[in-house]
C-alpha positions as CSV (number, residue, x, y, z in Angstrom):
1,M,122.5,243.1,69.7
2,D,123.8,246.1,71.8
3,G,127.2,246.9,72.9
4,R,127.4,243.9,75.4
5,K,128.4,241.1,73.6
6,G,125.7,238.2,73.2
7,T,123.0,240.1,74.4
8,V,120.0,240.6,72.1
9,N,117.5,243.4,72.3
10,F,114.1,242.2,70.7
11,S,111.3,244.7,70.1
12,P,108.0,244.5,70.2
13,L,107.8,244.5,66.5
14,Y,110.5,241.7,66.1
15,F,108.4,239.5,68.4
16,F,105.3,240.5,66.1
17,K,107.3,239.3,63.2
18,L,107.9,235.7,64.7
19,I,104.6,235.0,65.6
20,P,103.2,233.4,62.3
21,V,106.4,230.9,62.2
22,L,106.2,230.1,66.0
23,S,102.4,229.3,65.4
24,Y,103.4,227.3,62.6
25,L,106.0,225.0,64.7
26,I,103.2,224.8,67.5
27,I,100.5,223.6,65.3
28,Y,102.1,221.3,62.7
29,R,104.9,218.8,63.4
30,G,106.1,218.6,60.0
31,G,105.3,217.5,56.4
32,Y,103.6,219.9,54.0
33,A,101.1,221.8,55.9
34,L,101.0,225.5,55.6
35,D,104.7,225.5,54.3
36,K,104.4,226.2,51.3
37,L,103.4,229.4,49.4
38,N,100.3,229.8,47.9
39,V,99.3,232.3,44.8
40,K,98.4,235.0,47.4
41,D,101.4,235.1,48.9
42,L,103.3,236.8,45.4
43,P,102.6,239.7,43.5
44,V,100.6,238.4,40.5
45,K,99.0,241.7,39.5
46,G,99.8,242.1,36.0
47,K,101.9,239.1,35.4
48,R,101.9,235.8,33.0
49,V,101.1,233.1,35.2
50,L,101.8,229.6,34.0
51,V,99.2,227.3,35.9
52,R,99.3,223.5,36.1
53,V,95.5,222.5,36.5
54,D,94.1,219.2,36.5
55,F,91.7,219.1,33.6
56,N,91.8,215.3,33.3
57,V,87.7,214.9,32.8
58,P,85.6,212.5,31.2
59,L,84.4,212.8,27.5
60,D,81.5,211.7,26.1
61,E,81.1,209.9,22.7
62,E,80.7,213.4,20.9
63,G,83.4,215.3,23.2
64,N,81.7,216.6,25.3
65,V,82.6,217.0,29.0
66,L,80.5,214.6,31.3
67,D,81.7,215.9,34.9
68,D,83.4,219.3,34.9
69,T,84.0,219.0,38.7
70,K,87.8,219.1,38.3
71,I,87.3,221.9,36.2
72,R,85.1,223.9,38.8
73,A,87.6,222.9,41.6
74,S,90.2,225.4,39.9
75,L,88.0,228.1,39.4
76,P,88.9,230.0,42.6
77,T,92.5,230.2,41.4
78,L,91.7,231.4,38.1
79,D,89.3,234.0,39.3
80,Y,91.7,235.5,41.8
81,L,94.5,235.4,39.0
82,L,92.0,237.2,36.7
83,H,90.9,239.7,39.4
84,N,94.4,240.4,39.5
85,N,94.6,241.5,35.9
86,A,97.1,238.1,35.2
87,T,97.3,236.8,31.7
88,L,97.1,232.7,32.2
89,I,98.4,230.1,30.5
90,L,96.8,226.8,31.8
91,V,98.7,223.3,31.1
92,S,97.1,220.2,31.4
93,H,96.9,216.6,30.8
94,L,93.6,215.0,29.6
95,G,93.5,210.8,29.3
96,R,96.5,208.9,28.1
97,P,97.9,209.8,24.8
98,K,101.4,208.6,25.8
99,G,103.5,210.9,23.9
100,R,101.5,211.1,20.8
101,V,98.7,213.1,19.6
102,V,95.3,211.7,20.0
103,E,92.6,213.6,18.0
104,K,89.6,212.8,20.9
105,L,92.1,213.8,23.4
106,R,92.3,217.4,22.5
107,M,91.7,220.3,25.1
108,D,88.8,222.0,23.0
109,P,86.0,220.4,24.9
110,V,87.4,221.3,28.3
111,G,88.2,225.1,26.6
112,R,84.3,225.3,25.8
113,R,83.4,224.2,29.3
114,L,85.8,226.7,31.4
115,S,84.6,229.7,28.9
116,Q,81.4,228.7,30.1
117,L,82.2,228.9,33.7
118,L,84.7,231.7,33.7
119,G,82.3,233.6,31.6
120,R,84.8,234.7,29.2
121,E,86.8,233.8,26.3
122,V,89.3,231.0,26.7
123,V,91.5,230.8,23.8
124,K,92.7,227.5,22.9
125,C,95.9,226.8,21.5
126,D,96.5,223.9,19.5
127,A,100.6,223.9,20.4
128,I,102.2,223.3,23.8
129,T,105.1,225.0,23.1
130,G,107.1,227.1,20.3
131,P,106.1,229.8,17.8
132,A,102.2,229.1,17.5
133,V,102.3,229.4,21.4
134,R,104.8,232.7,21.2
135,E,102.2,233.9,18.8
136,A,98.8,233.7,20.5
137,L,100.7,235.0,23.4
138,E,101.6,238.3,21.7
139,K,98.0,238.8,20.6
140,L,96.8,238.4,24.4
141,P,95.3,241.4,26.4
142,P,96.6,241.6,30.1
143,G,93.8,239.2,31.8
144,A,93.2,237.1,29.2
145,V,93.3,233.0,29.4
146,L,95.3,230.9,27.3
147,L,94.7,227.0,27.2
148,L,97.6,224.6,25.8
149,E,97.2,221.7,23.8
150,N,97.2,218.3,26.0
151,V,100.5,218.4,27.7
152,R,101.2,214.6,27.4
153,F,101.0,214.8,23.3
154,D,104.7,215.7,24.0
155,P,106.7,212.4,24.9
156,R,109.2,214.6,27.1
157,E,106.4,215.8,29.6
158,E,106.3,212.2,31.2
159,K,110.4,212.1,31.2
160,N,110.4,215.7,32.8
161,D,112.9,216.9,30.0
162,P,114.3,219.7,31.1
163,A,114.6,221.4,27.8
164,F,110.7,220.7,27.9
165,A,110.2,222.5,31.3
166,A,112.3,225.5,30.1
167,E,110.0,225.9,27.0
168,L,107.1,225.9,29.1
169,A,108.9,228.3,31.6
170,E,110.0,230.9,29.3
171,M,106.1,231.9,28.6
172,A,105.8,233.3,32.4
173,D,106.7,235.4,35.2
174,L,106.0,232.5,37.9
175,F,104.3,228.8,38.0
176,V,101.3,228.1,40.2
177,N,100.3,224.6,40.6
178,D,96.9,223.6,41.3
179,A,96.9,220.0,40.1
180,F,97.1,217.8,43.5
181,G,95.7,214.9,41.0
182,T,99.1,215.0,39.6
183,A,101.5,215.8,42.2
184,H,102.7,212.3,42.8
185,R,103.9,212.7,39.1
186,A,107.3,213.9,38.4
187,H,106.7,215.4,35.2
188,A,108.1,218.8,33.3
189,S,104.6,220.6,33.9
190,T,104.3,219.5,37.3
191,T,108.1,219.6,38.9
192,G,110.3,220.7,36.0
193,V,109.2,224.2,35.7
194,A,109.6,225.0,39.4
195,A,113.9,225.3,38.4
196,Y,113.3,228.1,36.2
197,L,110.0,229.8,37.9
198,P,109.1,230.9,41.0
199,A,106.3,228.1,42.1
200,V,103.9,228.2,44.5
201,A,100.4,226.3,45.2
202,G,97.2,227.4,43.8
203,L,94.1,227.8,46.3
204,L,93.0,224.3,45.2
205,M,96.6,222.6,46.2
206,D,97.0,224.6,49.3
207,K,93.7,223.6,50.4
208,E,94.3,219.9,49.6
209,I,97.8,219.9,51.5
210,R,96.1,221.6,54.5
211,Y,93.6,218.7,55.1
212,L,95.5,216.0,54.0
213,N,98.5,216.6,56.0
214,K,96.4,217.2,59.1
215,S,95.0,213.4,58.6
216,R,98.1,212.1,57.9
217,E,100.6,214.0,60.7
218,N,98.0,215.0,63.2
219,P,94.3,213.1,62.9
220,L,91.8,213.4,65.2
221,C,91.1,210.2,67.4
222,P,89.0,208.1,66.9
223,L,90.3,207.6,63.7
224,V,88.5,205.3,61.2
225,I,90.1,204.8,57.9
226,I,87.8,203.1,55.2
227,L,89.9,201.2,52.3
228,G,88.1,199.5,49.4
229,G,88.7,199.2,45.7
230,K,90.1,195.9,43.8
231,K,94.1,196.0,44.4
232,V,95.7,195.4,48.0
233,A,98.7,196.6,46.4
234,D,97.3,200.3,46.2
235,K,96.8,200.3,49.6
236,I,99.6,198.3,51.3
237,G,101.7,201.4,52.5
238,V,98.6,203.1,53.5
239,I,97.7,200.4,56.0
240,H,101.7,200.0,57.4
241,H,101.4,204.0,58.1
242,F,98.2,204.1,60.2
243,L,99.3,200.7,62.3
244,P,100.8,202.2,64.8
245,Y,97.7,204.9,65.6
246,D,95.0,203.7,67.8
247,C,92.6,203.5,64.8
248,S,90.0,201.3,63.0
249,I,90.5,200.3,59.5
250,L,87.4,198.7,57.7
251,L,88.4,196.8,54.1
252,G,86.3,196.1,51.7
253,G,86.1,195.6,47.9
254,G,88.1,192.9,46.0
255,M,90.9,193.6,48.3
256,A,89.2,192.6,51.3
257,N,88.5,189.4,49.1
258,T,92.3,188.9,49.2
259,F,92.8,189.3,53.4
260,L,90.0,187.2,53.7
261,K,91.6,184.1,51.8
262,A,94.9,185.0,53.6
263,L,92.7,184.1,56.7
264,G,92.3,180.6,54.8
265,H,88.7,181.3,53.7
266,D,87.4,179.9,50.3
267,M,86.3,182.7,48.2
268,G,85.0,180.8,45.5
269,K,85.2,183.0,42.2
270,S,85.7,186.1,44.1
271,L,87.9,189.0,42.6
272,L,91.3,188.9,44.6
273,E,94.9,189.1,44.2
274,D,96.8,185.4,44.8
275,D,99.8,186.8,44.1
276,K,99.6,189.2,47.3
277,L,98.2,186.2,49.9
278,E,101.5,186.4,51.7
279,V,101.6,190.4,52.0
280,A,98.1,190.0,53.5
281,R,99.1,187.4,55.8
282,E,101.8,189.7,56.7
283,I,99.6,192.9,57.3
284,L,97.4,190.6,59.1
285,E,100.2,189.6,61.8
286,E,101.4,193.3,62.2
287,A,97.9,194.3,62.8
288,S,97.7,191.9,65.4
289,R,100.4,193.6,67.5
290,S,99.9,196.9,66.8
291,K,97.2,199.6,68.4
292,A,94.9,199.5,65.4
293,S,91.9,197.3,64.8
294,L,92.1,195.9,61.4
295,L,88.2,194.9,60.7
296,L,87.2,192.6,57.5
297,P,83.9,191.6,56.5
298,E,81.8,189.1,58.8
299,D,79.0,188.2,55.8
300,V,79.2,189.3,51.6
301,V,76.8,189.2,49.1
302,V,77.4,186.8,46.4
303,V,76.7,185.9,42.7
304,E,77.3,183.5,40.5
305,E,77.5,185.9,37.4
306,L,78.4,190.0,38.2
307,R,76.0,191.8,36.0
308,Q,73.1,194.3,36.8
309,D,70.5,193.1,39.0
310,S,72.2,189.8,39.2
311,P,70.2,187.3,41.6
312,Y,72.4,187.0,44.8
313,Q,72.4,185.9,48.0
314,V,74.1,186.7,51.4
315,K,76.9,184.4,53.1
316,K,78.7,184.4,56.2
317,V,82.3,184.9,55.2
318,G,83.8,180.8,54.7
319,E,80.3,179.6,53.5
320,I,80.7,181.1,49.8
321,P,79.2,178.1,47.5
322,P,81.8,176.9,45.1
323,G,81.5,178.9,41.8
324,W,80.2,182.1,43.5
325,S,81.7,185.6,43.9
326,A,81.6,188.2,46.7
327,V,80.7,191.3,45.2
328,D,79.5,193.4,48.3
329,I,79.5,193.6,52.0
330,G,76.8,192.0,53.7
331,P,74.2,193.6,56.4
332,R,76.2,192.2,59.5
333,T,79.4,193.5,58.2
334,L,77.7,197.2,57.1
335,Q,76.1,197.4,60.6
336,R,79.4,196.9,62.2
337,F,80.7,199.2,60.0
338,Q,78.1,201.9,60.9
339,E,78.8,201.2,64.5
340,V,82.3,201.9,64.1
341,I,82.1,205.2,61.8
342,A,79.5,206.9,64.3
343,T,82.2,206.6,66.9
344,A,84.9,208.4,64.8
345,R,86.2,212.2,65.0
346,M,88.0,211.5,61.5
347,I,87.1,209.5,58.9
348,L,89.5,208.8,55.6
349,W,87.9,206.7,52.8
350,N,89.4,205.6,49.5
351,G,87.9,202.9,47.5
352,P,84.1,201.8,46.9
353,L,83.2,198.3,49.3
354,G,81.7,196.2,46.4
355,A,81.1,196.4,42.7
356,Y,79.4,199.6,42.8
357,E,79.2,199.8,39.0
358,Y,76.8,196.7,39.2
359,P,73.3,197.9,41.3
360,P,72.3,196.9,43.6
361,F,75.9,196.0,44.8
362,H,76.4,199.2,45.1
363,R,74.3,199.5,48.6
364,G,77.0,198.7,50.6
365,T,79.3,201.6,49.5
366,E,76.1,204.0,49.6
367,M,75.0,202.7,52.9
368,V,78.6,203.6,54.2
369,A,78.4,207.0,52.8
370,R,75.5,207.9,54.0
371,A,77.1,206.9,57.4
372,V,79.8,208.7,57.2
373,A,77.9,211.9,56.2
374,A,75.9,212.0,59.1
375,A,78.9,210.9,61.5
376,D,80.0,214.1,64.0
377,A,83.7,213.9,62.3
378,E,86.0,215.2,60.4
379,S,85.9,213.8,56.7
380,I,88.3,213.3,54.2
381,I,87.5,211.4,51.1
382,G,90.3,210.1,48.7
383,G,88.7,210.7,45.2
384,G,87.4,207.9,42.9
385,D,84.1,206.5,42.7
386,I,83.0,207.6,46.3
387,V,83.2,211.1,45.0
388,A,80.2,209.8,42.4
389,A,78.5,207.6,45.0
390,L,78.6,211.0,47.4
391,E,77.4,213.3,44.5
392,K,74.4,210.8,43.4
393,L,73.2,210.9,47.2
394,D,73.5,214.6,47.1
395,L,76.0,214.2,50.0
396,S,79.0,216.1,49.1
397,G,77.9,218.9,51.3
398,Q,78.1,216.8,54.2
399,V,81.6,215.8,54.1
400,T,84.6,217.7,55.3
401,H,86.9,217.3,52.3
402,I,86.7,215.5,49.0
403,S,90.3,215.1,47.7
404,T,90.6,215.8,43.7
405,G,93.2,213.2,43.5
406,G,93.3,209.4,43.8
407,G,96.5,208.0,43.6
408,A,98.3,211.3,45.1
409,V,96.2,210.9,48.2
410,L,97.1,207.3,49.0
411,D,100.7,208.0,48.3
412,F,100.5,211.3,50.8
413,W,98.6,209.4,53.3
414,E,101.6,206.6,52.8
415,G,103.8,208.7,54.0
416,K,105.4,209.2,50.8
417,D,106.9,212.8,49.4
418,L,105.1,213.9,46.4
419,P,107.6,215.7,43.9
420,G,104.9,217.9,43.0
421,L,104.8,219.3,46.5
422,A,108.4,219.2,47.1
423,A,108.9,221.5,44.1
424,L,106.9,224.5,45.7
425,Q,108.9,227.3,47.7
426,D,108.6,226.3,51.4
427,R,106.9,229.4,53.2
428,I,109.3,228.9,56.0
429,E,112.6,229.5,54.1
430,S,110.7,232.3,52.1
431,Q,109.2,234.3,54.7
432,S,111.9,234.0,57.4
433,P,112.0,236.8,59.9
434,A,114.1,239.5,59.2
């Protein structure tokens, strides 16, 4: 500012400093997109870094990792930190031990698989905090990797106990959260530690934020949302969020059975939620007044007994024989869904459209997966069984983004604030112009 009151002298340098902020404000209307610092925004060279990862992976009876997708998803963040000679302290949960030690849920198999993927030793500690961890850290050279024991063995984790969070934080110089799958949980290792350390997103978390925020706040139209699975309750908020949009919402799976019964159709012995019929009626009424088109199955595949290769029939909705159950979408419904998907510029999908685990009643889900992969659209898959279907069909490389979250994706699409994201440092506040 010069000598004349109220006159500001903007230099070209000052203008260029403003460009990142102005770009952010122009491109993004709000939410989490790109307003959170990530691991590349802080100096990490030679630092001790506590990294919350999501290594909640399936194990076989011998304790071997069956699917290492989540472990591989963390590698870009871990490789970046190791390239900068940071010492890594990794913390994750595995299964649901409910605050007690469960031998089959120890992190040892995860540590062995991570060591193979990183091509270096991963030191596994049998403790989460305390003297054993401090001793292990003292022995670690710079650039080493320490994997802590299952964080949910300690009952203080899920209670977000401040003392436990402080114990985790005292090991490190900064905190990196790369576990989007737990971002909807306010636990000590996801939010509590952020009160004691600089907290930023990992590269996986940053990618999740960018794609999911765009889908929620600035979706491309025509927008198609595919929702399946068993429970209406899991998807109510998502449906409500998108009803004001000019979009198509395709429903399948057990949750579609609930909507069909709410419309007065006899669904036989089909899996559905009788206690959610009124909720379904309210959504149908709201949808009739909204911009969105809510599409339900017109025909279904039905069986007397659900098992693999069980005899089946295809019936129009309303013509299900007594004692039979709807277990997949029928061919007319599939064709209708495929036609809508082909028009999309953005597709969001969570939940299978039938009894996917019992072939041939996986067909509806798989054929819709092929349609999504073939569509000229940005496609975002919200975790779960759909990921397995895409990988089985070798289609995972033909969708735009596969999220590592399940419940976190639904909460995000619903418009909820996720505690694990809210705890991370905000880019605008942290890097405002001088």
